[in-house]
C-alpha positions in Angstrom: -29.1 -32.5 -88.2 -25.7 -30.7 -87.9 -22.7 -31.7 -85.8 -23.5 -28.9 -83.4 -26.6 -30.8 -82.4 -25.2 -34.3 -82.4 -24.9 -36.2 -79.1 -22.3 -39.0 -79.0 -22.7 -41.3 -76.0 -20.2 -43.9 -74.7 -22.3 -46.6 -73.0 -21.0 -49.3 -70.7 -22.3 -51.4 -67.7 -19.2 -51.3 -65.5 -16.7 -49.0 -64.0 -14.1 -50.3 -66.5 -13.7 -46.9 -68.0 -9.9 -46.7 -68.7 -9.9 -48.1 -72.1 -11.5 -47.2 -75.4 -14.3 -45.1 -74.0 -11.8 -42.8 -72.3 -9.7 -42.4 -75.4 -12.6 -42.0 -77.7 -14.2 -39.2 -75.7 -10.9 -37.4 -75.3 -10.1 -37.6 -79.0 -13.6 -36.3 -79.9 -13.3 -33.4 -77.4 -10.2 -32.2 -79.3 -11.1 -33.2 -82.9 -14.9 -32.3 -82.8 -15.6 -29.8 -80.0 -18.9 -29.0 -81.6 -20.3 -32.4 -80.6 -22.1 -33.0 -77.3 -20.3 -35.8 -75.5 -21.9 -38.1 -72.9 -20.7 -40.9 -70.7 -23.6 -43.2 -69.6 -22.6 -45.8 -67.0 -23.9 -46.7 -63.5 -22.4 -44.3 -61.0 -21.0 -42.1 -63.8 -19.8 -39.5 -61.3 -17.2 -42.0 -60.1 -15.9 -42.8 -63.6 -16.2 -39.2 -64.5 -12.8 -38.6 -62.9 -11.3 -40.3 -66.0 -12.7 -37.5 -68.2 -11.6 -34.6 -66.0 -10.7 -31.5 -68.0 -13.0 -32.2 -71.0 -16.7 -31.2 -71.4 -18.6 -34.5 -71.0 -22.2 -35.0 -69.8 -22.4 -37.7 -67.1 -25.5 -39.9 -67.1 -26.1 -42.5 -64.4 -28.3 -45.5 -65.0 -29.4 -48.3 -62.8 -28.6 -51.8 -64.2 -31.8 -53.2 -62.6 -34.1 -50.6 -64.2 -33.9 -50.4 -68.0 -36.0 -47.2 -68.0 -33.1 -45.3 -66.5 -31.0 -46.4 -69.4 -33.5 -45.0 -71.9 -33.3 -41.7 -70.0 -29.5 -41.8 -70.1 -29.5 -42.3 -73.8 -32.2 -39.7 -74.6 -31.2 -37.6 -77.6 -28.2 -39.7 -78.5 -27.4 -39.9 -82.2 -24.3 -42.1 -82.1 -23.6 -44.7 -79.4 -20.2 -46.3 -78.7 -21.4 -49.6 -77.3 -19.0 -51.5 -75.0 -20.7 -54.8 -74.1 -19.4 -56.5 -71.0 -17.9 -60.0 -71.0 -20.2 -60.9 -68.1 -23.8 -61.4 -69.4 -22.9 -60.0 -72.8 -26.1 -61.1 -74.5 -28.5 -60.2 -71.7 -27.0 -56.7 -71.1 -26.4 -56.1 -74.8 -30.1 -56.8 -75.5 -31.0 -54.3 -72.8 -28.7 -51.7 -74.5 -30.3 -52.2 -77.8 -33.9 -52.1 -76.5 -33.0 -48.8 -74.8 -31.3 -47.5 -77.9 -34.4 -48.2 -80.0 -36.6 -46.4 -77.5 -34.3 -43.5 -77.3 -34.1 -43.1 -81.1 -30.3 -43.8 -81.4 -29.4 -43.7 -85.1 -25.9 -45.2 -85.2 -24.0 -47.8 -83.1 -20.3 -48.6 -83.0 -20.0 -51.8 -81.1 -16.9 -53.6 -79.8 -16.5 -57.2 -80.9 -13.8 -59.8 -80.5 -11.4 -61.5 -83.0 -12.9 -65.0 -83.1 -16.0 -66.5 -84.8 -18.5 -69.1 -83.6 -17.0 -72.5 -83.0 -13.6 -71.1 -82.0 -14.3 -70.2 -78.3 -17.3 -69.6 -76.0 -16.9 -65.9 -76.0 -17.3 -65.9 -79.8 -20.7 -67.6 -79.5 -22.0 -64.8 -77.3 -20.5 -62.2 -79.6 -22.3 -63.7 -82.6 -25.6 -63.8 -80.7 -25.2 -60.2 -79.9 -24.6 -59.4 -83.6 -27.9 -61.0 -84.5 -29.5 -58.7 -82.0 -27.7 -55.7 -83.6 -29.1 -56.8 -87.0 -32.6 -57.1 -85.6 -32.5 -53.7 -83.9 -32.9 -51.9 -87.2 -30.2 -49.4 -86.1 -27.2 -48.8 -88.4 -24.1 -50.4 -86.8 -20.5 -51.4 -87.1 -19.4 -54.4 -85.1 -15.6 -54.0 -84.8 -13.4 -57.1 -84.5 -10.7 -56.3 -82.0 -7.8 -58.4 -80.5 -6.2 -57.9 -77.1 -5.8 -54.3 -75.9 -2.3 -53.5 -74.8 -3.9 -51.7 -71.8 -4.8 -55.1 -70.4 -1.4 -55.3 -68.8 -2.3 -52.3 -66.6 -4.1 -54.7 -64.3 -0.6 -55.8 -63.3 1.1 -52.5 -62.6 1.6 -53.3 -58.9 3.1 -56.7 -59.6 5.5 -55.3 -62.2 6.4 -52.4 -60.0 6.9 -54.3 -56.7 7.8 -57.8 -57.9 9.2 -57.3 -61.4 6.9 -59.9 -62.8 3.7 -60.3 -64.8 1.6 -63.2 -66.0 -1.0 -64.4 -68.5 -2.5 -67.9 -69.0 -0.2 -68.5 -72.1 3.3 -69.6 -72.8 6.0 -67.0 -73.1 6.5 -67.7 -76.8 2.8 -67.7 -77.7 2.1 -65.0 -80.4 -0.9 -62.8 -79.9 -2.5 -60.0 -81.9 -3.1 -56.6 -80.3 -4.1 -53.0 -80.6 -3.8 -50.0 -78.4 -6.9 -48.4 -77.1 -5.8 -45.0 -78.5 -5.6 -46.5 -82.0 -9.0 -48.2 -81.6 -10.4 -44.8 -80.5 -8.9 -43.2 -83.6 -10.8 -45.6 -85.8 -14.0 -45.1 -83.8 -13.7 -41.3 -84.1 -13.2 -41.4 -87.8 -16.4 -43.6 -88.1 -18.3 -41.2 -85.9 -17.2 -38.1 -87.7 -17.4 -39.5 -91.3 -19.8 -42.4 -91.1 -20.1 -43.1 -94.8 -16.4 -43.1 -95.6 -15.3 -46.0 -93.4 -16.5 -49.5 -92.6 -15.1 -51.0 -89.4 -17.0 -54.3 -89.7 -15.7 -57.7 -90.7 -11.9 -57.2 -90.7 -9.7 -57.5 -87.6 -8.5 -54.0 -86.5 -5.0 -54.6 -85.1 -1.3 -53.8 -85.3 0.2 -55.4 -88.3 2.4 -57.8 -86.4 2.0 -60.1 -83.4 4.0 -60.2 -80.2 4.8 -62.6 -77.3 4.9 -62.2 -73.6 8.7 -62.9 -73.7 9.0 -59.9 -76.0 6.8 -57.9 -73.7 9.1 -58.7 -70.8 12.1 -57.4 -72.7 10.2 -54.3 -73.6 9.3 -53.7 -70.0 12.9 -54.2 -69.0 14.0 -51.6 -71.5 11.3 -49.2 -70.4 11.9 -49.5 -66.7 15.6 -50.2 -66.5 14.8 -53.2 -64.2 14.7 -57.0 -64.7 11.1 -58.0 -65.5 10.1 -61.6 -65.8 7.1 -63.4 -67.3 5.5 -66.5 -65.8 2.6 -68.5 -67.3 -0.4 -68.1 -65.0 -2.2 -71.3 -64.1 -5.8 -71.5 -65.0 -7.3 -71.4 -61.5 -5.1 -68.5 -60.4 -6.2 -66.6 -63.6 -9.9 -67.2 -62.8 -9.4 -66.1 -59.2 -7.7 -62.9 -60.3 -10.7 -61.9 -62.5 -13.0 -62.8 -59.6 -11.2 -60.2 -57.5 -12.5 -57.5 -59.9 -16.0 -58.7 -59.5 -16.3 -60.9 -62.6 -18.5 -64.0 -62.2 -16.7 -67.3 -62.8 -18.6 -68.2 -66.0 -17.5 -65.0 -67.6 -13.9 -65.4 -66.3 -14.0 -68.9 -67.9 -14.8 -67.2 -71.2 -11.7 -65.0 -71.0 -9.6 -68.1 -70.1 -11.2 -69.9 -73.1 -10.1 -67.1 -75.4 -6.5 -67.4 -74.2 -6.7 -71.2 -74.6 -7.8 -70.8 -78.2 -4.8 -68.4 -78.8 -2.4 -70.9 -77.2 -3.7 -74.0 -79.0 -4.6 -72.8 -82.5 -3.2 -69.3 -82.7 -4.7 -65.8 -82.6 -6.5 -64.1 -85.4 -4.1 -63.0 -88.1 -3.1 -59.4 -87.8 -3.9 -57.0 -90.7 -2.8 -53.5 -91.9 -6.4 -52.3 -92.3 -6.3 -50.1 -89.1 -3.1 -48.5 -90.3 -4.6 -47.8 -93.7 -7.8 -46.4 -92.3 -6.0 -44.1 -89.9 -3.5 -43.0 -92.5 -0.6 -43.7 -90.1 1.2 -46.6 -88.5 -0.5 -48.3 -85.6 1.3 -48.3 -82.2 3.6 -51.2 -81.7 4.0 -53.0 -78.3 7.6 -51.7 -77.7 6.7 -48.0 -78.3 3.5 -48.3 -76.2 5.4 -49.9 -73.3 8.1 -47.2 -73.4 5.4 -44.4 -73.5 3.8 -46.1 -70.4 7.0 -46.7 -68.4 5.6 -44.6 -65.6 2.8 -47.2 -65.2 5.2 -49.9 -64.1 7.4 -48.1 -61.5 7.0 -47.2 -57.9 4.9 -44.1 -58.7 2.4 -46.0 -60.9 -0.5 -45.0 -58.6 -0.1 -41.3 -59.5 1.0 -41.5 -63.1 -1.1 -39.6 -65.7 -2.4 -42.6 -67.6 -5.9 -44.0 -66.8 -5.7 -47.3 -64.8 -8.3 -50.0 -63.9 -10.6 -49.3 -61.0 -10.3 -51.6 -58.0 -13.8 -52.9 -58.5 -15.3 -53.1 -62.0 -18.7 -54.7 -61.7 -22.0 -53.3 -60.5 -24.5 -55.4 -58.7 -23.9 -58.9 -57.3 -20.9 -60.8 -58.6 
């Protein structure tokens, strides 16, 4: 098999296509134009707007019909697997069964920064890793902290009210990475599989940040006062529900924040920096580069933003 015949598929179960899948496909389109790129999500034509201007095959599949997923993955050599928070194990198992039937040879799967016993989300992530092992497909399960892009859910609040919130104290340190840096790591793995191992070690920026520091960065980027306020638990759960996330899954996200607040986030490393051969993007630089996301014209800025409704099927 040569690169000119390889198919790389980004697979997801939601419309949430403004993060690592977007950046990975765009990087591959520039760095490896000989590859065939594919986006396989339900209603792919809608999310396909996010890959406008690059050559990407769009493949729909129906969440209630696993056979359609096998068809969407047909011919895929490498699959970037983005498991959802909601029903992670159930849907992840469907992904893997379809990947086996489609003959997928390599999987790069997104994981989280915690291990079993630390939070509920970590339990499901560990169960999914067992399924990855049992699939017989070569895989990397990449431990990742918070994406800086998560704040893009709050563009309107920052633009109109000068405020943002998370369910943590202003001085609570958290680890992070930008989606573009994560994509750079994924692309290196896809293009040179044997030269890099993304499993086991947290892939993050080398230092942590706090929401108080983020408020200052937003003020500097926008030239306006920006404040942070801790979000109460119920309001946070309700905010995720507005995007179509079921309450049990939203509770897992809240549990991750509670773990960070109570016992600290996973320790950041310089592994991503070393593997990329360049510094990772720090929070201040990322915020400055995304200043247009937090002003009055955020709705038409060039960066990818979250869709209004993420989830497919009943919430």
